[in-house]
Each structure stands twice: as structure tokens, then as C-alpha cells.
PDB file of N, CA, C and O in Angstrom:
ATOM      1  N   MET A   1       0.989  -1.085   0.089  1.00  0.00           N
ATOM      2  CA  MET A   1      -0.017   0.108  -0.056  1.00  0.00           C
ATOM      3  C   MET A   1       1.398   1.292   0.019  1.00  0.00           C
ATOM      4  O   MET A   1       2.363   1.300   0.784  1.00  0.00           O
ATOM      5  N   SER A   2       0.994   2.308  -1.210  1.00  0.00           N
ATOM      6  CA  SER A   2       1.348   3.052  -0.598  1.00  0.00           C
ATOM      7  C   SER A   2       0.759   4.456   0.004  1.00  0.00           C
ATOM      8  O   SER A   2      -0.416   4.706   0.271  1.00  0.00           O
ATOM      9  N   PRO A   3       1.854   5.267   0.138  1.00  0.00           N
ATOM     10  CA  PRO A   3       1.071   6.726   1.194  1.00  0.00           C
ATOM     11  C   PRO A   3       0.301   7.643   0.005  1.00  0.00           C
ATOM     12  O   PRO A   3       0.506   7.767  -1.203  1.00  0.00           O
ATOM     13  N   SER A   4      -0.485   8.105   0.745  1.00  0.00           N
ATOM     14  CA  SER A   4      -1.131   8.958  -0.427  1.00  0.00           C
ATOM     15  C   SER A   4      -0.401  10.567  -0.187  1.00  0.00           C
ATOM     16  O   SER A   4       0.381  10.974   0.673  1.00  0.00           O
ATOM     17  N   ILE A   5      -0.924  11.108  -1.137  1.00  0.00           N
ATOM     18  CA  ILE A   5      -0.452  12.848  -0.944  1.00  0.00           C
ATOM     19  C   ILE A   5      -0.324  13.009   0.012  1.00  0.00           C
ATOM     20  O   ILE A   5       0.740  13.020   0.630  1.00  0.00           O
ATOM     21  N   TRP A   6      -1.783  13.245   0.549  1.00  0.00           N
ATOM     22  CA  TRP A   6      -2.019  14.097   2.038  1.00  0.00           C
ATOM     23  C   TRP A   6      -0.865  13.101   3.138  1.00  0.00           C
ATOM     24  O   TRP A   6      -0.079  13.452   4.018  1.00  0.00           O
ATOM     25  N   GLN A   7      -1.184  11.942   2.654  1.00  0.00           N
ATOM     26  CA  GLN A   7       0.216  11.679   4.027  1.00  0.00           C
ATOM     27  C   GLN A   7       1.189  12.202   3.562  1.00  0.00           C
ATOM     28  O   GLN A   7       1.689  13.067   4.281  1.00  0.00           O
ATOM     29  N   ILE A   8       1.866  11.933   2.222  1.00  0.00           N
ATOM     30  CA  ILE A   8       3.139  12.799   2.222  1.00  0.00           C
ATOM     31  C   ILE A   8       3.550  13.871   2.859  1.00  0.00           C
ATOM     32  O   ILE A   8       4.594  13.951   3.507  1.00  0.00           O
ATOM     33  N   LEU A   9       2.348  15.143   2.612  1.00  0.00           N
ATOM     34  CA  LEU A   9       2.475  16.075   2.516  1.00  0.00           C
ATOM     35  C   LEU A   9       2.231  16.448   4.336  1.00  0.00           C
ATOM     36  O   LEU A   9       2.968  17.255   4.903  1.00  0.00           O
ATOM     37  N   ILE A  10       1.122  15.731   5.049  1.00  0.00           N
ATOM     38  CA  ILE A  10       1.670  15.489   6.363  1.00  0.00           C
ATOM     39  C   ILE A  10       2.855  15.321   7.003  1.00  0.00           C
ATOM     40  O   ILE A  10       2.776  15.008   8.191  1.00  0.00           O
ATOM     41  N   VAL A  11       3.882  15.442   6.548  1.00  0.00           N
ATOM     42  CA  VAL A  11       4.969  14.103   6.773  1.00  0.00           C
ATOM     43  C   VAL A  11       5.936  15.265   6.396  1.00  0.00           C
ATOM     44  O   VAL A  11       6.682  15.617   7.310  1.00  0.00           O
ATOM     45  N   VAL A  12       6.038  15.832   5.369  1.00  0.00           N
ATOM     46  CA  VAL A  12       6.379  17.002   5.065  1.00  0.00           C
ATOM     47  C   VAL A  12       6.453  18.588   6.003  1.00  0.00           C
ATOM     48  O   VAL A  12       7.374  19.341   6.319  1.00  0.00           O
ATOM     49  N   ALA A  13       4.801  18.584   6.240  1.00  0.00           N
ATOM     50  CA  ALA A  13       4.387  18.918   7.199  1.00  0.00           C
ATOM     51  C   ALA A  13       5.533  19.563   8.122  1.00  0.00           C
ATOM     52  O   ALA A  13       6.132  20.639   8.111  1.00  0.00           O
ATOM     53  N   LEU A  14       5.571  17.927   9.263  1.00  0.00           N
ATOM     54  CA  LEU A  14       6.064  17.990  10.091  1.00  0.00           C
ATOM     55  C   LEU A  14       7.475  18.294  10.111  1.00  0.00           C
ATOM     56  O   LEU A  14       8.046  19.181  10.746  1.00  0.00           O
ATOM     57  N   ILE A  15       7.984  17.380   9.276  1.00  0.00           N
ATOM     58  CA  ILE A  15       9.751  17.930   9.089  1.00  0.00           C
ATOM     59  C   ILE A  15      10.189  19.526   9.189  1.00  0.00           C
ATOM     60  O   ILE A  15      11.064  20.243   9.675  1.00  0.00           O
ATOM     61  N   MET A  16       9.026  19.585   8.427  1.00  0.00           N
ATOM     62  CA  MET A  16       9.326  21.144   8.173  1.00  0.00           C
ATOM     63  C   MET A  16       9.483  22.109   9.656  1.00  0.00           C
ATOM     64  O   MET A  16      10.265  22.979  10.040  1.00  0.00           O
ATOM     65  N   LEU A  17       8.007  21.263  10.349  1.00  0.00           N
ATOM     66  CA  LEU A  17       8.229  22.130  11.748  1.00  0.00           C
ATOM     67  C   LEU A  17       9.108  21.389  12.692  1.00  0.00           C
ATOM     68  O   LEU A  17       9.241  22.040  13.728  1.00  0.00           O
ATOM     69  N   LEU A  18       9.487  20.730  12.700  1.00  0.00           N
ATOM     70  CA  LEU A  18      11.057  19.931  13.351  1.00  0.00           C
ATOM     71  C   LEU A  18      12.022  20.604  13.358  1.00  0.00           C
ATOM     72  O   LEU A  18      12.705  20.970  14.315  1.00  0.00           O
ATOM     73  N   PHE A  19      12.158  20.857  11.982  1.00  0.00           N
ATOM     74  CA  PHE A  19      13.944  21.591  11.618  1.00  0.00           C
ATOM     75  C   PHE A  19      13.819  22.594  10.738  1.00  0.00           C
ATOM     76  O   PHE A  19      14.830  22.986  10.156  1.00  0.00           O
ATOM     77  N   GLY A  20      12.527  23.202  10.477  1.00  0.00           N
ATOM     78  CA  GLY A  20      12.399  24.265  10.373  1.00  0.00           C
ATOM     79  C   GLY A  20      13.339  24.523   8.614  1.00  0.00           C
ATOM     80  O   GLY A  20      14.076  23.609   8.244  1.00  0.00           O
ATOM     81  N   ALA A  21      13.174  25.867   7.664  1.00  0.00           N
ATOM     82  CA  ALA A  21      13.366  25.588   6.406  1.00  0.00           C
ATOM     83  C   ALA A  21      14.834  26.046   6.901  1.00  0.00           C
ATOM     84  O   ALA A  21      15.682  25.797   6.044  1.00  0.00           O
ATOM     85  N   GLY A  22      15.323  26.624   8.014  1.00  0.00           N
ATOM     86  CA  GLY A  22      16.776  27.014   7.193  1.00  0.00           C
ATOM     87  C   GLY A  22      17.631  26.144   7.618  1.00  0.00           C
ATOM     88  O   GLY A  22      18.765  26.252   7.150  1.00  0.00           O
ATOM     89  N   LYS A  23      17.362  24.986   8.656  1.00  0.00           N
ATOM     90  CA  LYS A  23      18.536  23.938   8.512  1.00  0.00           C
ATOM     91  C   LYS A  23      18.214  22.758   7.624  1.00  0.00           C
ATOM     92  O   LYS A  23      19.056  21.861   7.572  1.00  0.00           O
ATOM     93  N   LEU A  24      17.348  22.669   7.075  1.00  0.00           N
ATOM     94  CA  LEU A  24      16.877  21.505   6.273  1.00  0.00           C
ATOM     95  C   LEU A  24      17.876  21.506   4.829  1.00  0.00           C
ATOM     96  O   LEU A  24      18.243  20.429   4.358  1.00  0.00           O
ATOM     97  N   PRO A  25      18.203  22.598   4.298  1.00  0.00           N
ATOM     98  CA  PRO A  25      19.318  22.639   3.123  1.00  0.00           C
ATOM     99  C   PRO A  25      20.537  22.078   3.811  1.00  0.00           C
ATOM    100  O   PRO A  25      21.113  21.105   3.325  1.00  0.00           O
ATOM    101  N   ARG A  26      21.047  22.783   5.173  1.00  0.00           N
ATOM    102  CA  ARG A  26      21.885  22.278   5.605  1.00  0.00           C
ATOM    103  C   ARG A  26      22.481  20.715   5.812  1.00  0.00           C
ATOM    104  O   ARG A  26      23.557  20.129   5.694  1.00  0.00           O
ATOM    105  N   ILE A  27      20.921  20.379   6.244  1.00  0.00           N
ATOM    106  CA  ILE A  27      20.899  18.624   6.520  1.00  0.00           C
ATOM    107  C   ILE A  27      21.211  17.978   5.526  1.00  0.00           C
ATOM    108  O   ILE A  27      22.254  17.332   5.625  1.00  0.00           O
ATOM    109  N   MET A  28      20.686  17.930   4.632  1.00  0.00           N
ATOM    110  CA  MET A  28      20.895  17.833   2.873  1.00  0.00           C
ATOM    111  C   MET A  28      21.814  17.742   2.778  1.00  0.00           C
ATOM    112  O   MET A  28      22.335  16.660   2.507  1.00  0.00           O
ATOM    113  N   GLY A  29      22.673  19.171   3.009  1.00  0.00           N
ATOM    114  CA  GLY A  29      24.331  19.692   2.473  1.00  0.00           C
ATOM    115  C   GLY A  29      25.185  17.924   3.465  1.00  0.00           C
ATOM    116  O   GLY A  29      25.860  17.038   2.940  1.00  0.00           O
ATOM    117  N   ASP A  30      24.773  18.047   4.854  1.00  0.00           N
ATOM    118  CA  ASP A  30      25.622  16.999   5.215  1.00  0.00           C
ATOM    119  C   ASP A  30      25.499  15.889   5.091  1.00  0.00           C
ATOM    120  O   ASP A  30      26.392  15.176   5.548  1.00  0.00           O
ATOM    121  N   MET A  31      24.534  15.369   4.531  1.00  0.00           N
ATOM    122  CA  MET A  31      24.009  14.198   4.043  1.00  0.00           C
ATOM    123  C   MET A  31      24.560  14.089   2.959  1.00  0.00           C
ATOM    124  O   MET A  31      25.270  13.085   3.007  1.00  0.00           O
ATOM    125  N   ALA A  32      24.643  14.700   1.744  1.00  0.00           N
ATOM    126  CA  ALA A  32      25.229  14.675   0.423  1.00  0.00           C
ATOM    127  C   ALA A  32      26.762  14.296   0.681  1.00  0.00           C
ATOM    128  O   ALA A  32      27.423  13.533  -0.024  1.00  0.00           O
ATOM    129  N   GLU A  33      27.182  14.940   1.769  1.00  0.00           N
ATOM    130  CA  GLU A  33      29.171  14.783   1.924  1.00  0.00           C
ATOM    131  C   GLU A  33      29.135  13.289   2.828  1.00  0.00           C
ATOM    132  O   GLU A  33      30.043  12.539   3.189  1.00  0.00           O
ATOM    133  N   GLY A  34      28.060  13.255   2.956  1.00  0.00           N
ATOM    134  CA  GLY A  34      28.337  11.566   3.765  1.00  0.00           C
ATOM    135  C   GLY A  34      27.949  10.559   2.938  1.00  0.00           C
ATOM    136  O   GLY A  34      28.096   9.390   3.297  1.00  0.00           O
ATOM    137  N   ILE A  35      27.555  10.790   2.059  1.00  0.00           N
ATOM    138  CA  ILE A  35      27.753   9.832   1.135  1.00  0.00           C
ATOM    139  C   ILE A  35      28.360   9.756  -0.268  1.00  0.00           C
ATOM    140  O   ILE A  35      28.062   8.963  -1.162  1.00  0.00           O
ATOM    141  N   LYS A  36      29.479  10.959  -0.290  1.00  0.00           N
ATOM    142  CA  LYS A  36      30.357  11.832  -1.257  1.00  0.00           C
ATOM    143  C   LYS A  36      31.608  10.635  -0.653  1.00  0.00           C
ATOM    144  O   LYS A  36      32.106   9.682  -1.252  1.00  0.00           O
ATOM    145  N   SER A  37      31.804  11.041   0.486  1.00  0.00           N
ATOM    146  CA  SER A  37      32.468  10.645   1.510  1.00  0.00           C
ATOM    147  C   SER A  37      32.767   8.769   1.373  1.00  0.00           C
ATOM    148  O   SER A  37      33.815   8.276   0.957  1.00  0.00           O
ATOM    149  N   PHE A  38      31.639   8.052   1.806  1.00  0.00           N
ATOM    150  CA  PHE A  38      31.220   6.982   1.955  1.00  0.00           C
ATOM    151  C   PHE A  38      31.442   6.077   0.267  1.00  0.00           C
ATOM    152  O   PHE A  38      32.048   5.127  -0.229  1.00  0.00           O
ATOM    153  N   LYS A  39      30.586   7.044  -0.044  1.00  0.00           N
ATOM    154  CA  LYS A  39      31.871   6.097  -1.998  1.00  0.00           C
ATOM    155  C   LYS A  39      32.751   6.598  -1.812  1.00  0.00           C
ATOM    156  O   LYS A  39      33.235   5.815  -0.995  1.00  0.00           O
ATOM    157  N   ARG A  40      33.587   7.506  -1.929  1.00  0.00           N
ATOM    158  CA  ARG A  40      35.526   7.687  -1.450  1.00  0.00           C
ATOM    159  C   ARG A  40      35.628   6.886  -1.055  1.00  0.00           C
ATOM    160  O   ARG A  40      35.431   5.976  -1.861  1.00  0.00           O
ATOM    161  N   GLY A  41      35.976   6.418   0.325  1.00  0.00           N
ATOM    162  CA  GLY A  41      36.242   5.169   0.961  1.00  0.00           C
ATOM    163  C   GLY A  41      35.924   4.090   0.214  1.00  0.00           C
ATOM    164  O   GLY A  41      36.797   3.225   0.157  1.00  0.00           O
ATOM    165  N   MET A  42      34.727   3.859  -0.487  1.00  0.00           N
ATOM    166  CA  MET A  42      34.839   2.217  -0.720  1.00  0.00           C
ATOM    167  C   MET A  42      35.212   2.529  -2.511  1.00  0.00           C
ATOM    168  O   MET A  42      34.438   1.958  -3.279  1.00  0.00           O
ATOM    169  N   ARG A  43      36.086   3.199  -3.019  1.00  0.00           N
ATOM    170  CA  ARG A  43      36.397   3.259  -3.834  1.00  0.00           C
ATOM    171  C   ARG A  43      37.828   2.973  -3.126  1.00  0.00           C
ATOM    172  O   ARG A  43      38.188   1.796  -3.132  1.00  0.00           O
ATOM    173  N   ASP A  44      38.870   4.140  -2.380  1.00  0.00           N
ATOM    174  CA  ASP A  44      39.514   3.780  -2.102  1.00  0.00           C
ATOM    175  C   ASP A  44      40.287   2.064  -1.520  1.00  0.00           C
ATOM    176  O   ASP A  44      41.373   1.487  -1.459  1.00  0.00           O
ATOM    177  N   GLU A  45      39.095   1.901  -1.260  1.00  0.00           N
ATOM    178  CA  GLU A  45      39.483   0.224  -0.564  1.00  0.00           C
ATOM    179  C   GLU A  45      39.226  -0.727  -2.013  1.00  0.00           C
ATOM    180  O   GLU A  45      39.828  -1.796  -2.109  1.00  0.00           O
ATOM    181  N   ASP A  46      38.451  -0.343  -2.940  1.00  0.00           N
ATOM    182  CA  ASP A  46      38.719  -0.547  -3.710  1.00  0.00           C
ATOM    183  C   ASP A  46      40.609  -0.709  -4.667  1.00  0.00           C
ATOM    184  O   ASP A  46      41.121  -1.613  -5.328  1.00  0.00           O
ATOM    185  N   GLU A  47      40.946   0.276  -4.364  1.00  0.00           N
ATOM    186  CA  GLU A  47      42.024   0.329  -5.055  1.00  0.00           C
ATOM    187  C   GLU A  47      43.906  -0.471  -4.180  1.00  0.00           C
ATOM    188  O   GLU A  47      45.030  -0.861  -4.498  1.00  0.00           O
ATOM    189  N   SER A  48      43.113  -0.282  -3.141  1.00  0.00           N
ATOM    190  CA  SER A  48      44.095  -1.301  -2.093  1.00  0.00           C
ATOM    191  C   SER A  48      43.839  -2.748  -2.183  1.00  0.00           C
ATOM    192  O   SER A  48      44.930  -3.312  -2.265  1.00  0.00           O
ATOM    193  N   VAL A  49      43.058  -3.427  -2.198  1.00  0.00           N
ATOM    194  CA  VAL A  49      42.703  -4.815  -2.840  1.00  0.00           C
ATOM    195  C   VAL A  49      43.798  -5.186  -3.923  1.00  0.00           C
ATOM    196  O   VAL A  49      43.743  -4.136  -4.563  1.00  0.00           O
ATOM    197  N   PRO A  50      44.686  -5.891  -4.530  1.00  0.00           N
ATOM    198  CA  PRO A  50      45.200  -6.582  -5.243  1.00  0.00           C
ATOM    199  C   PRO A  50      44.540  -7.365  -6.035  1.00  0.00           C
ATOM    200  O   PRO A  50      44.135  -8.377  -5.463  1.00  0.00           O
ATOM    201  N   SER A  51      44.175  -7.252  -7.560  1.00  0.00           N
ATOM    202  CA  SER A  51      43.756  -7.717  -8.458  1.00  0.00           C
ATOM    203  C   SER A  51      44.070  -9.234  -8.407  1.00  0.00           C
ATOM    204  O   SER A  51      45.169  -9.525  -7.935  1.00  0.00           O
ATOM    205  N   PRO A  52      43.109 -10.441  -8.902  1.00  0.00           N
ATOM    206  CA  PRO A  52      43.618 -11.692  -8.702  1.00  0.00           C
ATOM    207  C   PRO A  52      44.689 -11.851  -9.798  1.00  0.00           C
ATOM    208  O   PRO A  52      45.499 -12.753  -9.584  1.00  0.00           O
ATOM    209  N   LYS A  53      44.879 -10.973 -11.201  1.00  0.00           N
ATOM    210  CA  LYS A  53      45.085 -11.122 -11.893  1.00  0.00           C
ATOM    211  C   LYS A  53      47.006 -10.973 -11.555  1.00  0.00           C
ATOM    212  O   LYS A  53      47.849 -11.703 -12.076  1.00  0.00           O
ATOM    213  N   SER A  54      47.376  -9.501 -10.275  1.00  0.00           N
ATOM    214  CA  SER A  54      48.306  -9.598 -10.618  1.00  0.00           C
ATOM    215  C   SER A  54      49.013 -10.423  -9.614  1.00  0.00           C
ATOM    216  O   SER A  54      50.241 -10.341  -9.623  1.00  0.00           O
ATOM    217  N   ASP A  55      48.343 -11.353  -8.585  1.00  0.00           N
ATOM    218  CA  ASP A  55      48.509 -12.270  -7.448  1.00  0.00           C
ATOM    219  C   ASP A  55      48.675 -13.823  -8.514  1.00  0.00           C
ATOM    220  O   ASP A  55      48.740 -14.853  -7.843  1.00  0.00           O
ATOM    221  N   LYS A  56      48.736 -13.996  -9.930  1.00  0.00           N
ATOM    222  CA  LYS A  56      48.753 -15.156 -10.443  1.00  0.00           C
ATOM    223  C   LYS A  56      49.744 -15.518  -9.729  1.00  0.00           C
ATOM    224  O   LYS A  56      50.728 -14.867  -9.379  1.00  0.00           O
ATOM    225  N   ALA A  57      49.288 -17.196  -9.402  1.00  0.00           N
ATOM    226  CA  ALA A  57      50.275 -18.042  -8.651  1.00  0.00           C
ATOM    227  C   ALA A  57      50.289 -18.884 -10.601  1.00  0.00           C
ATOM    228  O   ALA A  57      49.601 -18.716 -11.608  1.00  0.00           O
ATOM    229  N   PRO A  58      51.364 -19.674 -10.271  1.00  0.00           N
ATOM    230  CA  PRO A  58      51.269 -20.431 -11.477  1.00  0.00           C
ATOM    231  C   PRO A  58      50.588 -21.344 -11.410  1.00  0.00           C
ATOM    232  O   PRO A  58      50.383 -22.015 -10.399  1.00  0.00           O
ATOM    233  N   GLY A  59      49.861 -21.602 -13.132  1.00  0.00           N
ATOM    234  CA  GLY A  59      48.632 -22.859 -13.164  1.00  0.00           C
ATOM    235  C   GLY A  59      49.441 -24.476 -13.239  1.00  0.00           C
ATOM    236  O   GLY A  59      50.607 -24.821 -13.046  1.00  0.00           O
ATOM    237  N   PRO A  60      48.281 -25.171 -13.588  1.00  0.00           N
ATOM    238  CA  PRO A  60      49.527 -26.184 -14.240  1.00  0.00           C
ATOM    239  C   PRO A  60      49.686 -25.982 -16.037  1.00  0.00           C
ATOM    240  O   PRO A  60      49.902 -26.995 -16.703  1.00  0.00           O
ATOM    241  N   LYS A  61      49.585 -24.872 -16.602  1.00  0.00           N
ATOM    242  CA  LYS A  61      49.721 -24.736 -18.082  1.00  0.00           C
ATOM    243  C   LYS A  61      51.642 -24.243 -17.506  1.00  0.00           C
ATOM    244  O   LYS A  61      52.720 -24.631 -17.954  1.00  0.00           O
ATOM    245  N   ASP A  62      51.372 -23.454 -16.592  1.00  0.00           N
ATOM    246  CA  ASP A  62      52.846 -23.197 -16.142  1.00  0.00           C
ATOM    247  C   ASP A  62      53.809 -23.639 -15.571  1.00  0.00           C
ATOM    248  O   ASP A  62      54.850 -23.017 -15.362  1.00  0.00           O
ATOM    249  N   THR A  63      53.610 -24.586 -15.303  1.00  0.00           N
ATOM    250  CA  THR A  63      54.458 -25.683 -14.646  1.00  0.00           C
ATOM    251  C   THR A  63      54.670 -26.704 -15.855  1.00  0.00           C
ATOM    252  O   THR A  63      55.825 -26.846 -16.254  1.00  0.00           O
ATOM    253  N   LEU A  64      53.856 -27.279 -16.343  1.00  0.00           N
ATOM    254  CA  LEU A  64      54.526 -28.318 -17.692  1.00  0.00           C
ATOM    255  C   LEU A  64      55.771 -27.372 -18.263  1.00  0.00           C
ATOM    256  O   LEU A  64      56.852 -27.947 -18.396  1.00  0.00           O
ATOM    257  N   ASN A  65      55.723 -26.463 -18.487  1.00  0.00           N
ATOM    258  CA  ASN A  65      56.880 -25.819 -19.796  1.00  0.00           C
ATOM    259  C   ASN A  65      58.183 -26.112 -18.927  1.00  0.00           C
ATOM    260  O   ASN A  65      59.297 -25.844 -19.376  1.00  0.00           O
TER     261      ASN A  65
END
């Protein structure tokens, strides 16, 4: 069951009352910065893990020659 437009408007109104219109852009900016930091950390982690091709162990074809 999806929320109706009235339920969405009530939730938005409550958020505006709790946080105020001035704080909302700052909160969204902080959330965006957190997401960017998370993505940057994931990318750095992927670069630090060696790929399987670089740690190639000799296979059966390499030992026969």
C-alpha cells in the first residue's frame, strides 16, 4: 500500500516544523557530503585490494613448460 498525497504532505509539514526551513538545506548538504565520503572510501578500498591477475599463482600450464 503506497502512501497517499495527504500523508506525504503531512510528513513534509512535520519535518518542516521540527527542523525549520533554514536547517533543511544544511541537513541535506551534510547527508550528501556523507554519501560522497562513503563512495570515496569504497573506491579507495577497492584500489588497495590487489586484483587476482596481479597475484597470479602458477597454474598447471605454467608448470609443464
